[in-house]
C-alpha positions in Angstrom: 147.6 49.4 161.8 145.7 47.2 164.3 144.4 45.0 161.4 148.0 44.6 160.0 149.3 43.6 163.5 146.4 41.2 163.9 147.1 39.6 160.5 150.8 39.2 161.3 150.0 37.6 164.7 147.4 35.3 163.0 149.9 34.4 160.3 152.5 33.6 162.9 150.2 31.4 164.9 149.0 29.6 161.8 152.6 29.1 160.7 153.5 27.7 164.1 150.5 25.4 163.9 151.5 24.0 160.5 155.1 23.7 161.8 153.9 21.6 164.7 151.7 19.5 162.4 154.7 18.6 160.2 156.8 17.8 163.2 157.8 14.1 163.0 157.5 13.3 166.7 154.0 14.8 167.2 151.5 12.2 168.5 147.7 12.4 168.6 147.5 14.2 171.9 149.9 16.8 170.6 147.8 17.3 167.5 144.7 17.8 169.7 146.7 20.3 171.9 147.9 22.1 168.7 144.3 22.3 167.4 143.0 23.6 170.7 145.9 26.1 171.0 145.2 27.3 167.5 141.4 27.6 168.0 141.6 29.3 171.4 144.5 31.5 170.5 142.6 32.8 167.4 139.5 33.4 169.6 141.6 35.2 172.2 143.3 37.3 169.5 139.9 38.1 168.0 138.5 39.2 171.3 141.6 41.3 172.1 141.4 42.9 168.6 137.7 43.8 169.1 138.4 45.2 172.6 141.4 47.2 171.3 139.3 48.7 168.4 136.5 49.5 170.9 138.9 51.1 173.3 140.5 53.2 170.5 137.1 54.3 169.3 136.1 55.2 172.9 139.3 57.2 173.4 138.8 59.0 170.1 135.2 59.9 171.0 136.4 61.1 174.5 139.1 63.2 172.8 136.6 64.7 170.3 134.2 65.4 173.2 137.0 67.1 175.3 138.0 69.2 172.3 134.4 70.3 171.7 134.0 71.1 175.4 137.3 73.1 175.3 136.1 75.0 172.3 132.8 75.8 174.0 134.7 76.8 177.2 136.9 79.2 175.2 133.8 80.6 173.5 132.1 81.2 176.8 135.3 82.8 178.2 135.5 85.1 175.2 131.8 86.1 175.7 132.4 86.7 179.4 135.4 88.9 178.6 133.3 90.8 176.0 130.5 91.3 178.5 132.9 92.4 181.2 134.3 95.1 178.8 130.8 96.2 177.8 129.8 96.4 181.5 132.9 98.5 182.3 132.0 100.8 179.4 128.4 101.1 180.5 129.4 101.7 184.1 131.7 104.5 182.9 128.9 106.0 180.8 126.5 105.8 183.7 129.0 107.6 185.9 129.4 110.3 183.3 125.6 110.6 182.9 125.2 110.9 186.7 127.9 113.5 186.8 126.2 115.5 184.0 122.9 115.1 185.8 124.3 116.5 189.0 125.9 119.4 187.2 122.7 120.1 185.3 120.6 120.0 188.5 123.0 122.3 190.2 123.1 124.8 187.3 119.3 124.8 186.9 118.8 125.2 190.7 121.2 128.2 190.8 119.5 129.6 187.7 116.1 129.4 189.3 117.5 130.9 192.5 118.4 134.3 190.8 114.9 135.1 189.4 113.3 133.6 192.5 115.2 136.0 194.6 114.3 138.9 192.4 110.6 138.0 192.6 110.8 137.6 196.4 112.4 141.0 196.6 109.6 142.6 194.5 107.1 140.7 196.7 108.7 142.2 199.8 108.6 145.7 198.3 104.9 145.3 197.3 104.0 144.1 200.8 105.7 147.1 202.3 104.1 149.5 199.8 100.7 148.0 200.5 101.1 148.4 204.3 102.5 152.0 204.0 100.1 153.2 201.3 96.6 154.1 202.4 95.6 155.0 198.8 93.8 151.7 198.1 90.2 151.3 199.3 89.5 148.7 201.9 88.2 145.9 199.6 90.9 146.4 197.0 93.6 146.5 199.7 92.1 143.4 201.2 92.1 141.5 197.8 95.6 142.8 197.0 96.8 141.6 200.4 95.3 138.2 199.8 96.8 137.9 196.4 100.2 139.0 197.6 99.8 136.5 200.5 99.2 133.7 197.9 102.1 134.9 195.9 104.3 135.0 199.0 103.2 131.4 200.0 103.9 130.2 196.4 107.4 131.8 196.4 108.2 130.3 199.8 107.2 126.8 198.5 109.2 127.3 195.4 112.2 128.5 197.4 112.0 125.4 199.6 111.8 123.1 196.6 114.9 124.7 195.0 116.7 124.4 198.4 115.7 120.7 198.6 116.9 120.0 195.1 120.3 121.6 195.8 120.6 119.7 199.1 119.7 116.4 197.4 122.2 117.1 194.6 125.0 117.8 197.2 124.0 114.7 199.2 124.3 112.4 196.2 
């Protein structure tokens, strides 16, 4: 389009130049002016044409660059939305796992509590039987007392651990 417009303008100027040359009342100064006008007009049109083409190409390149940037921006936004959805899903799964963990710890702690209480009750009865019974000889009674003491200490430690796990689970 620009080339056609330039050709029309050049043809118009050349036509006007030949019209002036064939004019009967054109003197030598007029001919020099017409030649100068033709030469400088063509040069100006050529420069304007080159500048116009350059500007069109620059605008086209800027347009392509902005479209590419827009495509990349849309892609980044889509990735961010996908990551946000995945993060929400993972957060929900994490919450579900933590809830399952709390329930499991609570259940296990309560399940430990029942046999622990049974063993502690048996320990108490054995301690009482050892104290009341004088059947065992001194060294056997002493060893049995020491073993029952160790067992009692272990049961107390285990009971404290179960209590701490239950308390920690409730605190969380």
